[in-house]
PASEBA-1860 file (N, C-alpha, C; in nm, 3 decimals):
! residues 299
1> MFKPTVHV> 0.084/-0.120/0.000/0.000/0.000/0.000/0.088/0.125/0.000 ~ 0.061/0.215/-0.094/0.139/0.339/-0.102/0.101/0.433/0.011 ~ 0.203/0.489/0.075/0.180/0.588/0.180/0.250/0.717/0.142 ~ 0.180/0.829/0.144/0.246/0.955/0.113/0.351/0.990/0.219 ~ 0.454/1.060/0.174/0.560/1.103/0.265/0.547/1.253/0.290 ~ 0.550/1.289/0.416/0.534/1.429/0.456/0.653/1.472/0.540 ~ 0.709/1.588/0.506/0.815/1.648/0.587/0.756/1.762/0.669 ~ 0.778/1.755/0.800/0.720/1.851/0.893/0.832/1.918/0.972
9> AIGLLFHR> 0.823/2.049/0.987/0.917/2.125/1.070/0.850/2.158/1.203 ~ 0.917/2.129/1.312/0.863/2.152/1.445/0.959/2.240/1.524 ~ 0.903/2.337/1.594/0.981/2.427/1.678/0.956/2.401/1.825 ~ 1.059/2.367/1.900/1.050/2.349/2.044/1.095/2.480/2.109 ~ 1.004/2.545/2.175/1.030/2.677/2.233/1.044/2.667/2.384 ~ 1.153/2.724/2.437/1.184/2.716/2.579/1.183/2.855/2.642 ~ 1.136/2.859/2.766/1.148/2.982/2.845/1.149/2.945/2.992 ~ 1.257/2.980/3.060/1.274/2.954/3.203/1.245/2.809/3.237
17> GKVLVGWR> 1.296/2.719/3.153/1.283/2.577/3.179/1.153/2.514/3.135 ~ 1.058/2.594/3.087/0.929/2.540/3.042/0.926/2.528/2.890 ~ 0.826/2.452/2.840/0.815/2.422/2.698/0.677/2.463/2.649 ~ 0.672/2.522/2.529/0.545/2.569/2.473/0.473/2.455/2.403 ~ 0.346/2.434/2.439/0.265/2.323/2.387/0.126/2.374/2.352 ~ 0.069/2.318/2.246/-0.067/2.354/2.206/-0.156/2.231/2.197 ~ -0.273/2.248/2.131/-0.372/2.141/2.120/-0.412/2.126/1.974 ~ -0.414/2.002/1.926/-0.449/1.972/1.788/-0.600/1.944/1.779
25> NADQHQGN> -0.670/2.018/1.695/-0.815/2.003/1.681/-0.854/1.866/1.627 ~ -0.979/1.827/1.651/-1.026/1.694/1.613/-1.023/1.671/1.463 ~ -1.040/1.778/1.382/-1.045/1.762/1.236/-0.907/1.755/1.173 ~ -0.799/1.764/1.252/-0.663/1.756/1.200/-0.612/1.612/1.210 ~ -0.508/1.583/1.130/-0.443/1.452/1.141/-0.390/1.434/1.283 ~ -0.415/1.316/1.342/-0.378/1.290/1.481/-0.445/1.393/1.574 ~ -0.573/1.420/1.548/-0.646/1.521/1.625/-0.675/1.481/1.768 ~ -0.724/1.581/1.844/-0.752/1.566/1.987/-0.628/1.522/2.064
33> KHEFPGGK> -0.515/1.581/2.030/-0.389/1.553/2.099/-0.312/1.683/2.118 ~ -0.222/1.681/2.214/-0.133/1.796/2.232/-0.028/1.795/2.121 ~ 0.029/1.911/2.097/0.128/1.922/1.989/0.227/2.032/2.018 ~ 0.342/2.021/1.953/0.439/2.129/1.950/0.413/2.208/1.822 ~ 0.441/2.337/1.822/0.410/2.418/1.703/0.495/2.378/1.583 ~ 0.435/2.386/1.465/0.506/2.351/1.342/0.409/2.317/1.231 ~ 0.460/2.273/1.119/0.376/2.239/1.006/0.458/2.186/0.890 ~ 0.392/2.162/0.778/0.456/2.102/0.662/0.563/2.193/0.601
41> VEQGETPE> 0.667/2.129/0.553/0.771/2.200/0.478/0.720/2.219/0.335 ~ 0.707/2.343/0.292/0.656/2.371/0.158/0.767/2.356/0.054 ~ 0.726/2.337/-0.070/0.822/2.323/-0.180/0.909/2.449/-0.189 ~ 1.039/2.428/-0.199/1.132/2.540/-0.209/1.183/2.589/-0.075 ~ 1.129/2.535/0.036/1.173/2.575/0.169/1.273/2.475/0.225 ~ 1.365/2.524/0.305/1.442/2.434/0.389/1.361/2.407/0.515 ~ 1.388/2.298/0.586/1.314/2.273/0.711/1.326/2.389/0.811 ~ 1.445/2.451/0.823/1.459/2.562/0.917/1.375/2.682/0.874
49> QACRREIF> 1.371/2.711/0.745/1.286/2.820/0.696/1.140/2.791/0.725 ~ 1.099/2.666/0.707/0.961/2.628/0.736/0.931/2.643/0.885 ~ 1.026/2.606/0.969/1.008/2.620/1.114/0.990/2.766/1.152 ~ 1.075/2.852/1.099/1.066/2.995/1.130/0.932/3.052/1.084 ~ 0.887/3.013/0.966/0.758/3.061/0.912/0.642/3.010/0.996 ~ 0.643/2.881/1.028/0.532/2.822/1.102/0.520/2.882/1.242 ~ 0.632/2.906/1.307/0.627/2.964/1.441/0.572/3.105/1.435 ~ 0.607/3.178/1.332/0.552/3.314/1.319/0.401/3.309/1.292
57> EEVGIGIQ> 0.358/3.216/1.205/0.216/3.207/1.169/0.132/3.151/1.283 ~ 0.181/3.049/1.351/0.101/2.981/1.452/0.112/3.043/1.591 ~ 0.233/3.082/1.627/0.257/3.131/1.762/0.256/3.284/1.768 ~ 0.300/3.347/1.659/0.296/3.493/1.654/0.426/3.561/1.688 ~ 0.537/3.486/1.694/0.665/3.548/1.727/0.769/3.510/1.622 ~ 0.861/3.600/1.596/0.963/3.578/1.494/1.097/3.545/1.555 ~ 1.121/3.418/1.579/1.249/3.372/1.635/1.346/3.347/1.520 ~ 1.463/3.406/1.527/1.562/3.392/1.420/1.670/3.289/1.452
65> EWHIFDVI> 1.702/3.273/1.580/1.813/3.186/1.619/1.762/3.048/1.656 ~ 1.783/2.948/1.567/1.735/2.813/1.589/1.852/2.715/1.596 ~ 1.831/2.606/1.671/1.929/2.498/1.680/1.865/2.369/1.634 ~ 1.939/2.286/1.561/1.889/2.156/1.519/1.878/2.065/1.641 ~ 1.762/2.005/1.658/1.734/1.916/1.771/1.746/1.771/1.729 ~ 1.679/1.734/1.619/1.683/1.596/1.571/1.600/1.586/1.444 ~ 1.611/1.472/1.376/1.523/1.437/1.266/1.466/1.299/1.299 ~ 1.334/1.289/1.306/1.267/1.165/1.348/1.182/1.112/1.233
73> HHVYDDVE> 1.196/0.984/1.206/1.118/0.918/1.102/1.012/0.830/1.169 ~ 0.885/0.847/1.131/0.779/0.767/1.190/0.678/0.729/1.083 ~ 0.635/0.602/1.086/0.537/0.552/0.989/0.404/0.528/1.059 ~ 0.302/0.605/1.021/0.166/0.583/1.068/0.095/0.487/0.972 ~ -0.029/0.454/1.005/-0.106/0.365/0.917/-0.132/0.428/0.781 ~ -0.141/0.562/0.778/-0.182/0.627/0.654/-0.077/0.720/0.594 ~ 0.034/0.744/0.665/0.132/0.839/0.614/0.269/0.812/0.676 ~ 0.373/0.844/0.600/0.511/0.835/0.648/0.561/0.976/0.675
81> VYLHLFHA> 0.611/1.001/0.796/0.642/1.137/0.839/0.790/1.150/0.877 ~ 0.851/1.257/0.830/0.983/1.298/0.875/0.967/1.427/0.954 ~ 1.001/1.423/1.082/0.991/1.540/1.168/1.129/1.606/1.177 ~ 1.139/1.728/1.129/1.263/1.806/1.138/1.248/1.899/1.259 ~ 1.323/1.870/1.363/1.305/1.938/1.491/1.412/2.044/1.515 ~ 1.367/2.158/1.564/1.455/2.268/1.600/1.414/2.320/1.737 ~ 1.506/2.384/1.806/1.469/2.443/1.935/1.530/2.582/1.949 ~ 1.465/2.663/2.033/1.508/2.801/2.052/1.459/2.852/2.187
89> QVPEKYLS> 1.529/2.952/2.239/1.484/3.021/2.360/1.396/3.140/2.322 ~ 1.292/3.164/2.401/1.201/3.275/2.376/1.235/3.389/2.472 ~ 1.281/3.503/2.421/1.311/3.617/2.508/1.185/3.670/2.578 ~ 1.207/3.733/2.691/1.097/3.788/2.772/1.009/3.881/2.691 ~ 1.068/3.960/2.602/0.994/4.061/2.528/0.889/4.002/2.434 ~ 0.903/3.872/2.399/0.808/3.809/2.307/0.690/3.742/2.376 ~ 0.695/3.728/2.508/0.594/3.649/2.578/0.452/3.701/2.556 ~ 0.435/3.830/2.557/0.301/3.888/2.543/0.247/3.875/2.401
97> DIQQPWNW> 0.332/3.842/2.304/0.288/3.829/2.164/0.241/3.688/2.130 ~ 0.262/3.592/2.221/0.226/3.453/2.193/0.075/3.438/2.187 ~ 0.026/3.379/2.080/-0.117/3.365/2.057/-0.172/3.245/2.134 ~ -0.304/3.246/2.154/-0.373/3.131/2.211/-0.392/3.026/2.102 ~ -0.402/2.897/2.131/-0.411/2.837/2.265/-0.279/2.781/2.316 ~ -0.166/2.841/2.281/-0.037/2.790/2.324/-0.014/2.822/2.471 ~ 0.042/2.722/2.544/0.065/2.738/2.687/0.200/2.679/2.726 ~ 0.254/2.731/2.835/0.383/2.683/2.885/0.361/2.570/2.984
105> YDREKLLD> 0.440/2.462/2.969/0.429/2.345/3.056/0.566/2.311/3.115 ~ 0.564/2.271/3.244/0.685/2.214/3.303/0.720/2.084/3.231 ~ 0.846/2.050/3.229/0.888/1.930/3.157/0.829/1.803/3.217 ~ 0.808/1.801/3.348/0.745/1.684/3.410/0.604/1.664/3.358 ~ 0.532/1.774/3.335/0.394/1.766/3.290/0.383/1.708/3.150 ~ 0.486/1.722/3.068/0.482/1.669/2.932/0.455/1.519/2.931 ~ 0.502/1.450/3.035/0.484/1.305/3.042/0.337/1.267/3.053 ~ 0.254/1.357/3.104/0.112/1.328/3.126/0.024/1.372/3.010
113> LNFPKANQ> 0.080/1.444/2.912/0.000/1.496/2.802/-0.013/1.391/2.691 ~ -0.118/1.405/2.613/-0.150/1.310/2.506/-0.094/1.361/2.374 ~ 0.029/1.319/2.341/0.095/1.359/2.216/0.079/1.248/2.112 ~ 0.088/1.279/1.983/0.097/1.175/1.880/0.218/1.085/1.906 ~ 0.210/0.961/1.861/0.316/0.864/1.888/0.453/0.912/1.840 ~ 0.457/0.981/1.727/0.585/1.027/1.673/0.653/1.126/1.766 ~ 0.576/1.189/1.856/0.633/1.290/1.946/0.686/1.232/2.077 ~ 0.664/1.104/2.101/0.705/1.047/2.229/0.857/1.054/2.247
121> VIVERLYW> 0.932/1.038/2.138/1.078/1.047/2.146/1.119/1.189/2.188 ~ 1.047/1.289/2.140/1.076/1.427/2.177/1.053/1.447/2.326 ~ 0.938/1.400/2.375/0.904/1.416/2.516/1.008/1.349/2.605 ~ 1.051/1.230/2.566/1.151/1.158/2.645/1.282/1.235/2.654 ~ 1.318/1.305/2.547/1.443/1.381/2.551/1.428/1.510/2.631 ~ 1.310/1.571/2.626/1.291/1.697/2.696/1.285/1.678/2.848 ~ 1.237/1.561/2.891/1.227/1.536/3.035/1.361/1.484/3.087 ~ 1.410/1.546/3.194/1.531/1.500/3.262/1.493/1.451/3.401
129> QHAIQISA> 1.556/1.342/3.444/1.542/1.302/3.583/1.598/1.414/3.670 ~ 1.558/1.415/3.797/1.592/1.530/3.883/1.720/1.511/3.964 ~ 1.782/1.395/3.954/1.906/1.372/4.029/2.008/1.306/3.936 ~ 2.133/1.350/3.947/2.242/1.291/3.871/2.353/1.251/3.968 ~ 2.378/1.122/3.974/2.486/1.070/4.057/2.614/1.070/3.975 ~ 2.722/1.120/4.032/2.851/1.124/3.964/2.942/1.020/4.030 ~ 2.994/0.929/3.950/3.074/0.821/4.006/3.176/0.773/3.903 ~ 3.289/0.723/3.955/3.389/0.660/3.870/3.362/0.511/3.854
137> DLIQLNRL> 3.257/0.462/3.919/3.223/0.320/3.918/3.101/0.296/3.829 ~ 3.123/0.239/3.712/3.014/0.219/3.617/2.910/0.121/3.669 ~ 2.948/0.033/3.762/2.855/-0.065/3.814/2.739/0.001/3.888 ~ 2.754/0.130/3.920/2.646/0.204/3.986/2.520/0.208/3.898 ~ 2.534/0.182/3.769/2.416/0.175/3.683/2.317/0.069/3.732 ~ 2.368/-0.034/3.800/2.283/-0.139/3.853/2.216/-0.100/3.984 ~ 2.256/0.014/4.040/2.207/0.051/4.174/2.143/0.189/4.178 ~ 2.112/0.244/4.062/2.058/0.379/4.058/1.923/0.389/4.128
145> AEDTLLYW> 1.906/0.495/4.204/1.776/0.522/4.266/1.679/0.569/4.158 ~ 1.552/0.566/4.190/1.450/0.611/4.096/1.470/0.760/4.064 ~ 1.440/0.798/3.941/1.454/0.936/3.896/1.598/0.986/3.907 ~ 1.695/0.898/3.878/1.836/0.934/3.888/1.911/0.889/3.763 ~ 2.003/0.974/3.716/2.094/0.941/3.608/2.234/0.921/3.666 ~ 2.321/0.858/3.589/2.459/0.839/3.632/2.554/0.905/3.533 ~ 2.635/0.999/3.584/2.744/1.054/3.504/2.870/0.977/3.543 ~ 2.920/0.896/3.449/3.038/0.815/3.473/3.161/0.901/3.449
153> RTDSMTLS> 3.217/0.955/3.557/3.335/1.042/3.548/3.457/0.956/3.576 ~ 3.515/0.904/3.471/3.626/0.810/3.482/3.755/0.872/3.433 ~ 3.867/0.826/3.489/3.998/0.870/3.444/4.047/0.791/3.324 ~ 3.971/0.690/3.286/4.010/0.607/3.171/4.009/0.692/3.045 ~ 4.112/0.673/2.962/4.124/0.749/2.838/4.069/0.672/2.719 ~ 4.042/0.541/2.739/3.991/0.460/2.629/3.873/0.377/2.677 ~ 3.779/0.354/2.587/3.662/0.273/2.616/3.652/0.162/2.512 ~ 3.578/0.058/2.547/3.549/-0.049/2.452/3.407/-0.095/2.475
161> IQDFQNFS> 3.355/-0.170/2.380/3.218/-0.219/2.391/3.202/-0.311/2.511 ~ 3.313/-0.374/2.556/3.305/-0.464/2.671/3.266/-0.390/2.798 ~ 3.294/-0.259/2.804/3.257/-0.181/2.923/3.106/-0.175/2.941 ~ 3.031/-0.196/2.833/2.887/-0.173/2.837/2.803/-0.297/2.811 ~ 2.866/-0.409/2.780/2.792/-0.525/2.733/2.702/-0.588/2.840 ~ 2.727/-0.561/2.967/2.646/-0.620/3.073/2.528/-0.532/3.115 ~ 2.505/-0.424/3.041/2.396/-0.334/3.076/2.290/-0.334/2.967 ~ 2.165/-0.321/3.008/2.054/-0.318/2.914/2.047/-0.182/2.846
169> DAQLKSLI> 1.970/-0.175/2.737/1.951/-0.047/2.668/1.887/0.054/2.762 ~ 1.794/0.010/2.845/1.728/0.100/2.940/1.828/0.158/3.039 ~ 1.923/0.077/3.084/2.025/0.126/3.176/2.117/0.226/3.107 ~ 2.155/0.197/2.983/2.244/0.287/2.910/2.177/0.422/2.886 ~ 2.044/0.425/2.879/1.972/0.552/2.864/1.983/0.639/2.988 ~ 2.026/0.580/3.099/2.046/0.656/3.222/2.190/0.697/3.241 ~ 2.274/0.673/3.140/2.417/0.700/3.151/2.458/0.827/3.078 ~ 2.543/0.906/3.143/2.601/1.026/3.084/2.752/1.003/3.069
177> LNYELWMQ> 2.803/1.030/2.948/2.946/1.013/2.919/3.005/1.144/2.870 ~ 3.131/1.168/2.906/3.200/1.284/2.851/3.218/1.270/2.701 ~ 3.221/1.383/2.632/3.225/1.387/2.487/3.344/1.309/2.429 ~ 3.462/1.324/2.488/3.581/1.257/2.434/3.567/1.106/2.440 ~ 3.508/1.055/2.547/3.487/0.911/2.560/3.374/0.864/2.469 ~ 3.267/0.941/2.464/3.152/0.906/2.379/3.194/0.896/2.233 ~ 3.286/0.980/2.190/3.331/0.979/2.051/3.406/0.850/2.015 ~ 3.455/0.777/2.113/3.527/0.653/2.086/3.435/0.535/2.055
185> LDEALQKK> 3.305/0.551/2.083/3.210/0.442/2.064/3.163/0.437/1.919 ~ 3.118/0.319/1.876/3.060/0.310/1.743/2.923/0.376/1.743 ~ 2.870/0.406/1.625/2.748/0.484/1.613/2.629/0.418/1.682 ~ 2.619/0.287/1.671/2.506/0.216/1.732/2.508/0.231/1.884 ~ 2.627/0.221/1.945/2.638/0.234/2.090/2.623/0.380/2.133 ~ 2.673/0.472/2.054/2.656/0.614/2.085/2.510/0.650/2.105 ~ 2.424/0.597/2.018/2.281/0.631/2.023/2.212/0.576/2.146 ~ 2.273/0.476/2.209/2.212/0.416/2.328/2.244/0.493/2.456
193> IGAVQFKQ> 2.348/0.577/2.451/2.389/0.653/2.569/2.289/0.766/2.594 ~ 2.257/0.788/2.721/2.152/0.884/2.755/2.187/1.029/2.728 ~ 2.311/1.070/2.752/2.349/1.209/2.732/2.501/1.220/2.720 ~ 2.545/1.328/2.655/2.687/1.356/2.637/2.722/1.478/2.721 ~ 2.828/1.466/2.801/2.870/1.575/2.888/2.990/1.646/2.830 ~ 2.992/1.777/2.846/3.104/1.860/2.802/3.160/1.935/2.922 ~ 3.291/1.927/2.942/3.356/2.009/3.045/3.353/2.155/3.001 ~ 3.378/2.245/3.094/3.365/2.388/3.061/3.456/2.427/2.946
201> HQILAMQK> 3.581/2.383/2.947/3.673/2.420/2.839/3.629/2.359/2.706 ~ 3.567/2.241/2.712/3.519/2.178/2.589/3.402/2.256/2.530 ~ 3.309/2.297/2.616/3.190/2.365/2.565/3.225/2.504/2.515 ~ 3.321/2.570/2.577/3.360/2.703/2.530/3.431/2.696/2.395 ~ 3.485/2.580/2.361/3.551/2.563/2.231/3.452/2.525/2.121 ~ 3.328/2.494/2.158/3.227/2.452/2.060/3.152/2.573/2.006 ~ 3.106/2.562/1.882/3.025/2.666/1.820/2.890/2.608/1.780 ~ 2.797/2.696/1.747/2.665/2.652/1.704/2.678/2.555/1.586
209> GQLPMGMR> 2.602/2.445/1.593/2.604/2.346/1.487/2.705/2.235/1.507 ~ 2.788/2.243/1.611/2.892/2.142/1.632/2.852/2.035/1.734 ~ 2.744/2.055/1.808/2.699/1.953/1.902/2.644/1.833/1.825 ~ 2.659/1.713/1.880/2.608/1.593/1.810/2.456/1.597/1.800 ~ 2.404/1.586/1.678/2.260/1.595/1.657/2.190/1.471/1.711 ~ 2.075/1.492/1.770/1.996/1.381/1.820/2.037/1.330/1.956 ~ 2.140/1.390/2.018/2.186/1.349/2.151/2.159/1.460/2.252 ~ 2.121/1.419/2.371/2.110/1.517/2.480/2.251/1.558/2.520
217> CIASCHDA> 2.273/1.689/2.532/2.405/1.743/2.565/2.395/1.824/2.693 ~ 2.480/1.795/2.790/2.482/1.868/2.916/2.622/1.922/2.938 ~ 2.631/2.051/2.971/2.759/2.118/2.986/2.789/2.149/3.132 ~ 2.914/2.135/3.171/2.957/2.175/3.305/2.998/2.321/3.301 ~ 2.931/2.403/3.380/2.953/2.548/3.380/2.985/2.595/3.522 ~ 3.071/2.698/3.530/3.111/2.750/3.660/3.094/2.901/3.670 ~ 3.042/2.964/3.565/3.025/3.109/3.568/2.922/3.150/3.464 ~ 2.892/3.280/3.459/2.789/3.331/3.369/2.827/3.314/3.223
225> VSLQHAQK> 2.955/3.331/3.191/2.999/3.324/3.052/2.976/3.185/2.995 ~ 3.020/3.081/3.067/3.003/2.945/3.017/2.857/2.905/3.013 ~ 2.778/2.953/3.110/2.636/2.923/3.111/2.565/2.982/2.990 ~ 2.595/3.106/2.961/2.535/3.172/2.844/2.579/3.105/2.714 ~ 2.706/3.064/2.708/2.756/3.000/2.586/2.690/2.864/2.564 ~ 2.669/2.789/2.672/2.603/2.659/2.661/2.464/2.674/2.601 ~ 2.392/2.776/2.644/2.259/2.801/2.586/2.269/2.847/2.441 ~ 2.366/2.932/2.414/2.380/2.992/2.281/2.406/2.887/2.174
233> IGCDAVFL> 2.481/2.781/2.208/2.514/2.682/2.106/2.416/2.565/2.105 ~ 2.317/2.565/2.199/2.210/2.467/2.191/2.217/2.349/2.285 ~ 2.284/2.361/2.399/2.288/2.251/2.496/2.149/2.226/2.553 ~ 2.126/2.101/2.595/1.997/2.063/2.653/1.987/2.097/2.801 ~ 2.099/2.094/2.872/2.100/2.117/3.017/2.241/2.153/3.059 ~ 2.255/2.194/3.187/2.388/2.230/3.239/2.402/2.184/3.384 ~ 2.525/2.151/3.421/2.566/2.147/3.561/2.615/2.287/3.595 ~ 2.576/2.340/3.710/2.627/2.469/3.756/2.689/2.447/3.893
241> SPVQATES> 2.821/2.472/3.902/2.892/2.438/4.026/3.016/2.527/4.045 ~ 3.075/2.519/4.169/3.024/2.449/4.287/2.934/2.541/4.371 ~ 2.821/2.489/4.412/2.730/2.567/4.496/2.789/2.584/4.636 ~ 2.848/2.477/4.687/2.910/2.479/4.820/3.050/2.419/4.810 ~ 3.126/2.432/4.916/3.262/2.378/4.919/3.258/2.226/4.909 ~ 3.354/2.169/4.835/3.361/2.024/4.818/3.504/1.976/4.842 ~ 3.515/1.848/4.882/3.647/1.788/4.901/3.719/1.767/4.769 ~ 3.642/1.741/4.662/3.704/1.712/4.533/3.762/1.836/4.466
249> HPDALILG> 3.707/1.955/4.498/3.758/2.080/4.439/3.770/2.186/4.550 ~ 3.863/2.166/4.644/3.873/2.255/4.761/3.911/2.399/4.726 ~ 3.978/2.421/4.613/4.024/2.555/4.578/3.931/2.628/4.481 ~ 3.819/2.565/4.444/3.727/2.625/4.348/3.654/2.743/4.409 ~ 3.622/2.841/4.325/3.547/2.957/4.369/3.401/2.917/4.393 ~ 3.352/2.935/4.516/3.218/2.891/4.554/3.114/2.990/4.504 ~ 3.007/2.938/4.443/2.898/3.024/4.397/2.810/3.070/4.512 ~ 2.773/2.977/4.600/2.675/3.008/4.703/2.535/3.013/4.642
257> WEWFQQLA> 2.432/2.997/4.726/2.295/2.991/4.673/2.250/3.123/4.612 ~ 2.295/3.235/4.667/2.249/3.364/4.615/2.293/3.385/4.471 ~ 2.421/3.360/4.442/2.470/3.380/4.305/2.419/3.269/4.213 ~ 2.409/3.147/4.267/2.353/3.039/4.188/2.212/3.077/4.142 ~ 2.132/3.130/4.232/1.995/3.166/4.198/1.992/3.272/4.088 ~ 2.078/3.371/4.095/2.081/3.476/3.994/2.111/3.419/3.855 ~ 2.199/3.321/3.849/2.234/3.260/3.721/2.125/3.164/3.672 ~ 2.073/3.082/3.762/1.980/2.977/3.723/1.844/3.031/3.683
265> KNCDIPVF> 1.797/3.137/3.748/1.660/3.184/3.722/1.646/3.245/3.583 ~ 1.756/3.285/3.522/1.751/3.342/3.388/1.789/3.241/3.280 ~ 1.799/3.114/3.318/1.837/3.010/3.223/1.712/2.942/3.168 ~ 1.710/2.917/3.037/1.593/2.857/2.973/1.601/2.706/2.959 ~ 1.710/2.645/3.003/1.725/2.500/2.998/1.749/2.450/3.141 ~ 1.727/2.321/3.167/1.744/2.269/3.303/1.884/2.292/3.359 ~ 1.887/2.338/3.484/2.013/2.363/3.555/2.022/2.267/3.673 ~ 2.131/2.188/3.678/2.153/2.097/3.789/2.254/2.158/3.884
273> ALGGLKPQ> 2.213/2.176/4.009/2.302/2.229/4.112/2.399/2.121/4.155 ~ 2.528/2.156/4.157/2.633/2.059/4.188/2.732/2.122/4.285 ~ 2.778/2.043/4.381/2.879/2.089/4.475/2.832/2.082/4.618 ~ 2.867/1.975/4.689/2.832/1.960/4.828/2.685/1.929/4.853 ~ 2.617/1.870/4.754/2.473/1.848/4.766/2.438/1.700/4.773 ~ 2.320/1.672/4.829/2.266/1.537/4.840/2.129/1.534/4.773 ~ 2.075/1.416/4.744/1.940/1.409/4.685/1.836/1.480/4.770 ~ 1.853/1.479/4.902/1.757/1.544/4.991/1.756/1.695/4.976
281> DLPLAQQN> 1.858/1.751/4.907/1.865/1.896/4.887/1.784/1.943/4.767 ~ 1.713/1.853/4.699/1.637/1.891/4.580/1.537/2.003/4.607 ~ 1.454/1.996/4.713/1.360/2.107/4.736/1.429/2.242/4.753 ~ 1.541/2.245/4.826/1.616/2.369/4.843/1.671/2.418/4.710 ~ 1.725/2.327/4.631/1.779/2.365/4.501/1.670/2.421/4.411 ~ 1.553/2.359/4.411/1.443/2.407/4.326/1.391/2.542/4.373 ~ 1.399/2.569/4.501/1.364/2.702/4.550/1.457/2.808/4.494 ~ 1.577/2.765/4.456/1.676/2.856/4.399/1.687/2.841/4.247
289> FAYGVAGI> 1.577/2.792/4.185/1.561/2.785/4.039/1.642/2.675/3.972 ~ 1.690/2.578/4.050/1.751/2.460/3.989/1.642/2.367/3.940 ~ 1.673/2.290/3.837/1.583/2.184/3.792/1.607/2.058/3.874 ~ 1.735/2.033/3.905/1.768/1.913/3.980/1.900/1.929/4.052 ~ 1.947/1.820/4.114/2.072/1.823/4.189/2.164/1.711/4.139 ~ 2.294/1.731/4.156/2.393/1.632/4.118/2.499/1.628/4.229 ~ 2.562/1.512/4.242/2.663/1.503/4.347/2.744/1.375/4.338 ~ 2.850/1.372/4.419/2.940/1.257/4.424/2.923/1.188/4.557
297> RGF> 2.985/1.239/4.663/2.981/1.175/4.795/2.841/1.177/4.854 ~ 2.765/1.282/4.829/2.631/1.293/4.886/2.534/1.193/4.830 ~ 2.572/1.127/4.719/2.485/1.028/4.658/2.530/0.886/4.689
END
């Protein structure tokens, strides 16, 4: 049976950690479901041009700076769809121009909304667990607490497939690897890893368009400059540290909660507070505009 192929451009819009979502009418394809803004790529358009046009027509704002998020292929019963995904931050000045019925949702709430099946991969990437355990012991993947990811911070300079063969795909989705180590893996294994981490010097050396497409990217930031740069080039999330004094970095300049709050509250992507924290500190961190907490000894 012949199925038409449709290319769709979708814009994921972020503001202060929230995501813009609308509602698809019953008379539309995949109707009576929530949706992200976007529409068909017209003849003669690039997907990014289509995204910019659709966001202006549907949402009412003209965002110029877009980042490639992913390209997703999905086959429905009646149509084959390629979703060309882009993401952007929405400045404060545009908020009053956003048309109805678009609304801002916390990332946790996205899990409860009724999206078309092709969008489930998007929702899974947008939602981050609220705790990140940092350890040099990869076996911790077998012992992770609920709603927790593992950043494997190892001194090893080389990796092999044997390091990961005893873990399920679901476990590998909870794993964060540094960019240099992740690059050593073959493409099939790379796609199974949950997120790629960049140290501050690594992220400052990156430019827009250089992040690996289709992968969640989290940057380690220690000041306003690195935090702004991580957002500018399209990172999904950041570590912001050190909030408090730590044994692992005794000479590091401490942010403290007051300065952490000033940086985090103006960030449009999830910020994980790191430095002298435990999982029990999550409510305090969220009061200071963190999305989640990360730690070593406290976990």
